[in-house]
ROSE-786141 format. One record per residue (C-alpha): residue number from 1; residue in three letters; z, x, y. Coordinates in nm, 2 decimals. Each point is the difference from the previous one (the first is absolute). Layout:
BEGIN
R   num   residuo        z        x        y
R   NUM       ALA        Z        X        Y
...
END
This chain:
BEGIN
R   num   residuo        z        x        y
R     1       MET    -1.19     1.29    -0.60
R     2       GLY     0.34    -0.05     0.16
R     3       GLY     0.19     0.21     0.24
R     4       CYS     0.32     0.01     0.19
R     5       PRO    -0.06     0.23     0.30
R     6       ASP     0.29     0.12     0.21
R     7       PHE    -0.06    -0.02     0.38
R     8       PRO     0.26    -0.10     0.06
R     9       LEU     0.13    -0.23    -0.27
R    10       ALA     0.21    -0.20     0.23
R    11       ARG    -0.31    -0.11     0.20
R    12       ARG    -0.28     0.04    -0.24
R    13       ASP    -0.04    -0.31    -0.22
R    14       ILE    -0.01     0.17    -0.34
R    15       SER    -0.11    -0.31    -0.18
R    16       ARG    -0.32     0.19    -0.07
R    17       ALA     0.20     0.14    -0.29
R    18       PHE    -0.07    -0.32    -0.19
R    19       ARG    -0.37     0.05    -0.06
R    20       PRO    -0.03     0.07    -0.37
R    21       CYS    -0.03     0.35    -0.13
R    22       CYS    -0.28    -0.05    -0.25
R    23       TRP     0.02     0.34    -0.15
R    24       VAL     0.38    -0.01    -0.08
R    25       SER     0.10     0.07    -0.36
R    26       ILE     0.29    -0.23    -0.10
R    27       ASP     0.12     0.25    -0.25
R    28       ARG     0.11     0.23     0.29
R    29       LEU     0.31    -0.21     0.05
R    30       SER     0.03    -0.25    -0.28
R    31       ARG     0.17     0.26    -0.22
R    32       GLY     0.25     0.07     0.27
R    33       GLU     0.17    -0.34    -0.03
R    34       THR     0.35     0.16    -0.06
R    35       MET    -0.04     0.21     0.31
R    36       LEU    -0.12    -0.30     0.21
R    37       ARG     0.28    -0.22    -0.12
R    38       LYS     0.27     0.25     0.08
R    39       PHE    -0.14     0.08     0.34
R    40       ILE    -0.05    -0.36     0.10
R    41       ALA     0.36    -0.06    -0.08
R    42       GLY     0.09     0.28     0.23
R    43       LEU    -0.22    -0.15     0.27
R    44       LEU     0.19    -0.32    -0.01
R    45       LEU     0.33     0.19     0.04
R    46       ALA    -0.14     0.21     0.28
R    47       ALA    -0.12    -0.31     0.18
R    48       CYS     0.35    -0.10     0.09
R    49       VAL    -0.02     0.18     0.34
R    50       PRO    -0.02    -0.15     0.34
R    51       ALA    -0.31    -0.22     0.06
R    52       TRP    -0.08     0.20     0.32
R    53       ALA    -0.07     0.32    -0.20
R    54       ALA    -0.32     0.18     0.11
R    55       LEU    -0.33    -0.12    -0.14
R    56       GLU    -0.17     0.34    -0.03
R    57       GLY     0.29     0.23    -0.08
R    58       ASN     0.07     0.36     0.10
R    59       GLU    -0.26     0.27     0.03
R    60       LEU     0.03     0.12    -0.37
R    61       SER    -0.03    -0.36    -0.12
R    62       ARG    -0.31    -0.06     0.20
R    63       LYS    -0.16     0.31    -0.12
R    64       LEU     0.07    -0.09    -0.37
R    65       VAL    -0.14    -0.35     0.05
R    66       GLN    -0.31     0.15     0.16
R    67       GLU    -0.05     0.22    -0.30
R    68       GLY     0.05    -0.30    -0.23
R    69       HIS    -0.27    -0.19     0.19
R    70       VAL    -0.25     0.28    -0.06
R    71       LEU     0.09     0.02    -0.37
R    72       LYS    -0.03    -0.38    -0.03
R    73       MET    -0.34     0.01     0.16
R    74       GLN    -0.11     0.26    -0.26
R    75       GLY     0.12    -0.22    -0.28
R    76       GLN     0.30     0.22    -0.09
R    77       MET     0.23    -0.29    -0.03
R    78       ARG     0.30     0.16    -0.18
R    79       GLU     0.00     0.29     0.24
R    80       ALA    -0.02    -0.23     0.30
R    81       PHE     0.29    -0.21    -0.13
R    82       GLU     0.20     0.32    -0.04
R    83       LYS    -0.07     0.09     0.37
R    84       TYR     0.11    -0.34     0.11
R    85       ARG     0.32     0.03    -0.21
R    86       GLU     0.07     0.34     0.16
R    87       ALA    -0.06    -0.15     0.34
R    88       ALA     0.25    -0.28    -0.07
R    89       LYS     0.26     0.26    -0.09
R    90       ALA    -0.08     0.21     0.31
R    91       ASP     0.09    -0.30     0.22
R    92       PRO     0.18    -0.28    -0.18
R    93       GLY    -0.02    -0.22     0.31
R    94       ALA    -0.38     0.00     0.02
R    95       SER    -0.19    -0.30    -0.13
R    96       VAL    -0.35     0.15    -0.02
R    97       PRO     0.06     0.21    -0.31
R    98       LEU     0.11    -0.31    -0.18
R    99       SER    -0.28    -0.23     0.12
R   100       SER    -0.25     0.28    -0.08
R   101       MET     0.13     0.00    -0.36
R   102       ALA    -0.02    -0.38     0.00
R   103       SER    -0.36     0.01     0.10
R   104       LEU    -0.08     0.26    -0.26
R   105       LEU     0.16    -0.21    -0.27
R   106       LEU    -0.19    -0.31     0.11
R   107       ASP    -0.32     0.20    -0.03
R   108       LEU     0.09     0.09    -0.35
R   109       ALA     0.10    -0.36    -0.09
R   110       SER    -0.34    -0.12     0.12
R   111       ASN    -0.17     0.22    -0.26
R   112       ALA     0.25    -0.06    -0.28
R   113       ALA     0.05    -0.28    -0.26
R   114       GLY     0.28    -0.15    -0.20
R   115       ALA     0.34     0.16     0.00
R   116       ASP    -0.11     0.30     0.21
R   117       LYS    -0.13    -0.24     0.27
R   118       GLU     0.33    -0.19     0.02
R   119       LYS     0.20     0.32     0.01
R   120       PHE    -0.21     0.14     0.29
R   121       ARG     0.03    -0.34     0.18
R   122       GLU     0.38     0.00    -0.05
R   123       ASN     0.04     0.35     0.13
R   124       ALA    -0.24    -0.06     0.29
R   125       SER     0.22    -0.30     0.10
R   126       ALA     0.32     0.20    -0.03
R   127       ALA    -0.14     0.28     0.21
R   128       ALA    -0.14    -0.23     0.27
R   129       ASN     0.33    -0.19     0.03
R   130       ALA     0.19     0.32     0.02
R   131       ALA    -0.24     0.11     0.29
R   132       LEU     0.06    -0.33     0.18
R   133       ARG     0.37     0.05    -0.02
R   134       GLN    -0.05     0.32     0.19
R   135       ALA    -0.26    -0.14     0.25
R   136       PRO    -0.07    -0.38    -0.01
R   137       GLN    -0.34     0.05     0.17
R   138       ASP    -0.14     0.27    -0.23
R   139       PRO    -0.36    -0.12    -0.02
R   140       VAL    -0.08     0.15    -0.33
R   141       ALA     0.31    -0.15    -0.17
R   142       GLN    -0.09    -0.34     0.15
R   143       GLU    -0.35     0.03    -0.13
R   144       VAL     0.11     0.10    -0.35
R   145       LEU     0.22    -0.31    -0.03
R   146       ARG    -0.27    -0.22     0.14
R   147       LYS    -0.25     0.12    -0.26
R   148       LEU     0.26    -0.03    -0.28
R   149       ASP     0.05    -0.36     0.11
R   150       ASP    -0.37    -0.09     0.05
R   151       GLU    -0.23     0.22    -0.20
R   152       LYS    -0.32    -0.17     0.12
R   153       ASP    -0.18     0.24     0.23
R   154       GLU    -0.13    -0.09     0.34
R   155       PRO    -0.38    -0.05    -0.01
R   156       LEU    -0.12     0.33     0.15
R   157       HIS    -0.33     0.18    -0.07
R   158       VAL     0.01     0.25    -0.29
R   159       PRO    -0.18     0.32     0.11
R   160       LEU    -0.31     0.12    -0.18
R   161       PRO     0.06     0.30    -0.23
R   162       ALA    -0.14     0.25     0.25
R   163       ALA     0.23    -0.13     0.28
R   164       ALA     0.30    -0.01    -0.24
R   165       LYS    -0.06     0.36    -0.08
R   166       GLU    -0.01     0.10     0.37
R   167       GLN     0.30    -0.22     0.07
R   168       ALA     0.21     0.17    -0.27
R   169       LEU    -0.09     0.35     0.15
R   170       ALA     0.09    -0.13     0.34
R   171       GLU     0.34    -0.13    -0.12
R   172       VAL     0.09     0.34    -0.15
R   173       ALA    -0.09     0.18     0.33
R   174       PHE     0.19    -0.26     0.20
R   175       ALA     0.31     0.05    -0.22
R   176       ARG    -0.03     0.37     0.09
R   177       GLN    -0.03    -0.10     0.37
R   178       ASP    -0.34     0.17     0.01
R   179       TRP    -0.14    -0.25     0.25
R   180       GLN    -0.34     0.15     0.05
R   181       VAL    -0.08     0.03    -0.37
R   182       ALA     0.13    -0.35    -0.06
R   183       LEU    -0.21    -0.14     0.28
R   184       GLN    -0.31     0.16    -0.15
R   185       HIS     0.06    -0.17    -0.33
R   186       TYR     0.09    -0.34     0.16
R   187       GLU    -0.33     0.02     0.19
R   188       ALA    -0.19     0.08    -0.31
R   189       ALA     0.16    -0.31    -0.17
R   190       MET    -0.11    -0.21     0.30
R   191       ALA    -0.36     0.12    -0.05
R   192       ALA     0.02    -0.06    -0.38
R   193       ASP     0.13    -0.36     0.04
R   194       PRO    -0.02    -0.16     0.35
R   195       HIS     0.18    -0.31    -0.14
R   196       TYR     0.32     0.19    -0.10
R   197       SER     0.24    -0.04     0.29
R   198       GLY     0.26     0.24    -0.15
R   199       ALA    -0.21     0.30     0.10
R   200       TRP     0.01    -0.11     0.37
R   201       VAL     0.38    -0.05    -0.03
R   202       GLY     0.04     0.35    -0.14
R   203       ALA    -0.22     0.15     0.27
R   204       GLY     0.20    -0.18     0.26
R   205       ASP     0.32     0.14    -0.14
R   206       CYS    -0.14     0.35     0.04
R   207       HIS    -0.04    -0.06     0.37
R   208       PHE     0.33    -0.18     0.03
R   209       ALA     0.17     0.30    -0.16
R   210       GLN    -0.14     0.21     0.28
R   211       GLN     0.11    -0.25     0.26
R   212       GLN    -0.36    -0.09     0.08
R   213       TRP     0.09    -0.36     0.06
R   214       PRO    -0.33    -0.14     0.14
R   215       ARG    -0.21     0.14    -0.28
R   216       ALA     0.25    -0.11    -0.26
R   217       ALA    -0.01    -0.35     0.15
R   218       GLU    -0.38    -0.01    -0.02
R   219       LEU     0.00     0.09    -0.36
R   220       PHE     0.27    -0.24    -0.10
R   221       ARG    -0.17    -0.28     0.19
R   222       GLN    -0.33     0.08    -0.18
R   223       ALA     0.19    -0.03    -0.33
R   224       THR     0.11    -0.36     0.10
R   225       VAL    -0.36    -0.09     0.09
R   226       ILE    -0.11     0.12    -0.34
R   227       GLU     0.28    -0.18    -0.18
R   228       PRO     0.20    -0.24     0.21
R   229       ARG     0.24    -0.05    -0.29
R   230       ASN     0.11     0.36     0.01
R   231       SER     0.35    -0.06     0.12
R   232       GLN     0.08     0.37     0.01
R   233       ALA    -0.29     0.07     0.23
R   234       TRP     0.13    -0.26     0.25
R   235       ARG     0.35     0.14    -0.02
R   236       PHE    -0.12     0.36     0.07
R   237       LEU    -0.22    -0.13     0.28
R   238       SER     0.31    -0.15     0.15
R   239       ASP     0.18     0.34    -0.02
R   240       ALA    -0.29     0.17     0.18
R   241       LEU    -0.02    -0.26     0.27
R   242       GLY     0.38     0.01     0.05
R   243       GLN    -0.02     0.37     0.05
R   244       GLN    -0.24    -0.06     0.29
R   245       GLY     0.23    -0.26     0.15
R   246       LYS    -0.23    -0.29    -0.08
R   247       LEU     0.28    -0.23    -0.12
R   248       ASP    -0.18    -0.33     0.02
R   249       GLU    -0.28     0.14    -0.22
R   250       ALA     0.25     0.16    -0.23
R   251       GLU     0.17    -0.34    -0.05
R   252       ASP    -0.33    -0.17    -0.06
R   253       ALA    -0.08     0.26    -0.27
R   254       LEU     0.33    -0.06    -0.17
R   255       LEU    -0.06    -0.37    -0.01
R   256       ALA    -0.34     0.07    -0.15
R   257       ALA     0.17     0.22    -0.26
R   258       ILE     0.24    -0.29    -0.09
R   259       ALA    -0.30    -0.24    -0.02
R   260       ALA    -0.17     0.25    -0.24
R   261       HIS     0.30     0.03    -0.23
R   262       PRO     0.32    -0.19     0.10
R   263       SER     0.22     0.15    -0.27
R   264       GLN    -0.04     0.36     0.11
R   265       ARG     0.34     0.05     0.16
R   266       PRO    -0.09     0.31     0.21
R   267       ASN    -0.22    -0.24     0.21
R   268       TRP     0.31    -0.21     0.08
R   269       ASP     0.22     0.30     0.06
R   270       LYS    -0.24     0.14     0.26
R   271       LEU    -0.05    -0.34     0.16
R   272       ALA     0.38    -0.05     0.02
R   273       ALA     0.05     0.34     0.16
R   274       LEU    -0.28    -0.05     0.25
R   275       ARG     0.12    -0.35     0.10
R   276       GLN     0.36     0.13     0.04
R   277       HIS    -0.14     0.28     0.22
R   278       ARG    -0.17    -0.26     0.21
R   279       GLY     0.31    -0.21     0.04
R   280       SER    -0.09    -0.28    -0.25
R   281       ALA     0.25    -0.16    -0.23
R   282       PRO     0.06     0.18    -0.33
R   283       LEU    -0.18    -0.11    -0.31
R   284       VAL     0.24    -0.13    -0.27
R   285       SER    -0.08     0.01    -0.37
R   286       LEU    -0.02    -0.33    -0.19
R   287       GLY     0.20     0.16    -0.28
R   288       LEU    -0.09    -0.26    -0.26
R   289       VAL     0.13     0.13    -0.34
R   290       PRO    -0.12    -0.21    -0.30
R   291       LYS     0.29    -0.16    -0.18
R   292       THR    -0.20    -0.14    -0.29
R   293       ARG    -0.27     0.14    -0.24
R   294       LEU    -0.24    -0.23    -0.17
R   295       SER    -0.13     0.09    -0.35
R   296       GLU    -0.13    -0.18    -0.31
R   297       GLN     0.18     0.00    -0.33
R   298       ASN    -0.17    -0.16    -0.30
R   299       GLY    -0.25    -0.16     0.24
R   300       LYS     0.27    -0.17     0.21
R   301       PRO     0.11     0.10     0.35
R   302       HIS     0.32     0.20     0.02
R   303       ILE     0.19     0.09     0.33
R   304       ASP     0.24     0.28     0.02
R   305       ILE     0.25    -0.06     0.28
R   306       ASP     0.20     0.26     0.20
R   307       GLN     0.35     0.00    -0.15
R   308       ALA     0.18    -0.05     0.33
R   309       LEU    -0.22    -0.29     0.10
R   310       ALA     0.03    -0.17    -0.34
R   311       GLN     0.38    -0.02     0.03
R   312       ASP    -0.03    -0.25     0.28
R   313       LYS    -0.19    -0.29    -0.17
R   314       ASP     0.03    -0.23     0.30
R   315       SER    -0.15     0.26     0.24
R   316       PRO    -0.31    -0.12     0.19
R   317       ASP    -0.12     0.36    -0.03
R   318       LEU    -0.01    -0.03    -0.38
R   319       ALA    -0.18    -0.33     0.03
R   320       VAL    -0.26     0.16     0.23
R   321       TRP    -0.07     0.29    -0.22
R   322       LEU    -0.02    -0.21    -0.32
R   323       THR    -0.23    -0.24     0.17
R   324       GLN    -0.22     0.28     0.13
R   325       GLY    -0.04     0.15    -0.35
R   326       MET    -0.07    -0.32    -0.18
R   327       ALA    -0.24    -0.13     0.27
R   328       PHE    -0.19     0.33    -0.04
R   329       HIS    -0.02    -0.04    -0.38
R   330       ASN    -0.09    -0.37     0.00
R   331       ARG    -0.27     0.03     0.27
R   332       ARG    -0.16     0.29    -0.18
R   333       LEU    -0.03    -0.21    -0.32
R   334       VAL    -0.14    -0.30     0.19
R   335       GLN    -0.23     0.19     0.23
R   336       PRO    -0.09     0.33    -0.16
R   337       SER    -0.28     0.05     0.26
R   338       LEU     0.25     0.05     0.29
R   339       THR     0.02     0.35     0.14
R   340       PRO     0.33     0.19    -0.03
R   341       PHE     0.07    -0.06     0.36
R   342       GLN    -0.06    -0.37    -0.03
R   343       LEU     0.24    -0.01    -0.28
R   344       GLU     0.26     0.19     0.20
R   345       LEU    -0.04    -0.22     0.30
R   346       HIS     0.02    -0.32    -0.21
R   347       SER     0.31     0.11    -0.18
R   348       TRP     0.19     0.10     0.32
R   349       THR    -0.11    -0.32     0.17
R   350       GLN     0.16    -0.20    -0.29
R   351       ALA     0.31     0.21     0.00
R   352       LEU     0.06    -0.03     0.37
R   353       ARG    -0.07    -0.37    -0.01
R   354       ALA     0.27    -0.02    -0.27
R   355       ALA     0.24     0.19     0.23
R   356       ASP    -0.06    -0.26     0.27
R   357       GLU     0.07    -0.29    -0.24
R   358       ILE     0.32     0.16    -0.12
R   359       ALA     0.12     0.04     0.36
R   360       ALA    -0.09    -0.36     0.08
R   361       ASN     0.19    -0.13    -0.31
R   362       ASN     0.32     0.20     0.01
R   363       GLY    -0.01     0.22     0.31
R   364       LYS    -0.01     0.33    -0.20
R   365       THR    -0.24     0.26     0.14
R   366       VAL    -0.14     0.32    -0.13
R   367       GLN     0.21     0.31     0.08
R   368       ASP    -0.23     0.30    -0.07
R   369       PRO    -0.12     0.10     0.35
R   370       ALA    -0.35     0.07    -0.14
R   371       LEU    -0.02    -0.36    -0.14
R   372       VAL     0.12    -0.13     0.34
R   373       ARG    -0.28     0.19     0.17
R   374       LEU    -0.25    -0.13    -0.25
R   375       GLN     0.12    -0.36     0.08
R   376       GLU    -0.07     0.07     0.37
R   377       PHE    -0.35     0.12    -0.09
R   378       TYR    -0.06    -0.31    -0.21
R   379       HIS     0.12    -0.24     0.27
R   380       ARG    -0.22     0.18     0.26
R   381       ASN    -0.31    -0.01    -0.22
R   382       GLN     0.01     0.38    -0.03
R   383       LEU     0.08     0.04    -0.37
R   384       ASP    -0.35     0.11    -0.08
R   385       ALA     0.00     0.27     0.26
R   386       ALA     0.35     0.11    -0.10
R   387       LEU    -0.09     0.04    -0.37
R   388       LEU    -0.33     0.17     0.08
R   389       LEU     0.15     0.25     0.24
R   390       LEU     0.35     0.05    -0.13
R   391       ARG    -0.05    -0.05    -0.38
R   392       TYR    -0.35     0.14    -0.04
R   393       ARG    -0.15     0.10    -0.33
R   394       GLU    -0.35     0.13    -0.05
R   395       ALA    -0.08    -0.31    -0.21
R   396       TYR     0.03    -0.20     0.33
R   397       ARG    -0.30     0.19     0.15
R   398       PRO    -0.25    -0.29     0.01
R   399       ASP     0.26    -0.24     0.16
R   400       LEU     0.10     0.27     0.25
R   401       ASP    -0.36     0.06     0.10
R   402       ALA    -0.06    -0.38     0.04
R   403       TRP     0.32    -0.04     0.21
R   404       LEU    -0.09     0.29     0.23
R   405       ALA    -0.35    -0.13     0.05
R   406       SER     0.13    -0.35     0.09
R   407       HIS     0.29     0.12     0.21
R   408       PRO    -0.12     0.32     0.18
R   409       HIS     0.31     0.02     0.23
R   410       ALA     0.26    -0.13    -0.24
R   411       LEU     0.12     0.34    -0.12
R   412       ARG     0.10     0.12     0.35
R   413       GLU     0.14    -0.35     0.08
R   414       PHE     0.21     0.01    -0.32
R   415       VAL     0.15     0.34     0.09
R   416       VAL     0.07    -0.10     0.36
R   417       ASN     0.15    -0.34    -0.08
R   418       TRP     0.20     0.10    -0.31
R   419       ASN     0.08     0.37     0.03
R   420       MET    -0.01     0.02    -0.38
R   421       ARG    -0.12     0.26    -0.24
R   422       PRO     0.00     0.04    -0.38
END
């Protein structure tokens, strides 16, 4: 499966491109490493254009991307990559050709191993970052980087073989913008596997593409009933509701999308835009950039420190980061049964407590705005919410579900009270 339809790319959330293409042959591109390396280098140079450049590109670029999508859906990966490359040349200011390449390379990486896998991942990252230099809200580029950072997949139902076959045929037809044929295959996939929400999402897209908003909303909503954790279904539902002027419901759907998967940035982009449209305060990114990296060497913990941070040995920021890394390592040894989120919460609690002690002893306070904000969360007993929503990883899923069940209104309250986003 996998697809990256084009109606229009600026609106359509093309994260559906990240469903794995199970029939792809890695050899189609693995022998083209020299071509890839040279072209990716060109992408990085081409990315030095204004950040307000168009997402979709000019007419020729859009046409070539569309042709690439069809080829990708047919498993012709080298040919698809070439189309995306031509599209990037046709409009150097467009992000979508670059993010489409990034998505294709990520698909290949998921089916590769060893050096090939690493090369595909490196190239996917380079292409995604180049796309984001063109358009910081390119949803495909955002999703590529998210998946590179957190390879664990969200727990969605895997379709039965018969449904997967129909879904693949539907995706090819959708990439060609043949809505009626695509809809027929999506409906066949529904019948073959009623538990596969992706078929309802695809069918809803067919109606959305034809501006049939109410029917699209019905199908997207049904997808959320089948699988409440399908973040994309909630996001698309919000789009369909927004097109009908149902802004309260559209906002509710976006909050449900975030609850389903907090690290999918298109959810937050859409929520920020909707809230801004309604006169609410803008959402500000936490912007926490890790300054240390914990590893083990010869069975002992080793912490690599950001060079700039390491130069100021009296910095409270350095002490916070070192404390966080060591607290994580030590607690993992003492209590190996703790979940990844419990370890993260414990380590940051210890680090921020250390920051308070340093401030009390010598008056020195942390300087990184992200650390300052984490201190505020800590002092307001909101550190667990902040880490779950703003630093989410799929390994945190059990703790996220428990938190949402115990605090049914906390997500909305967090957004309203803090105006923060990842």
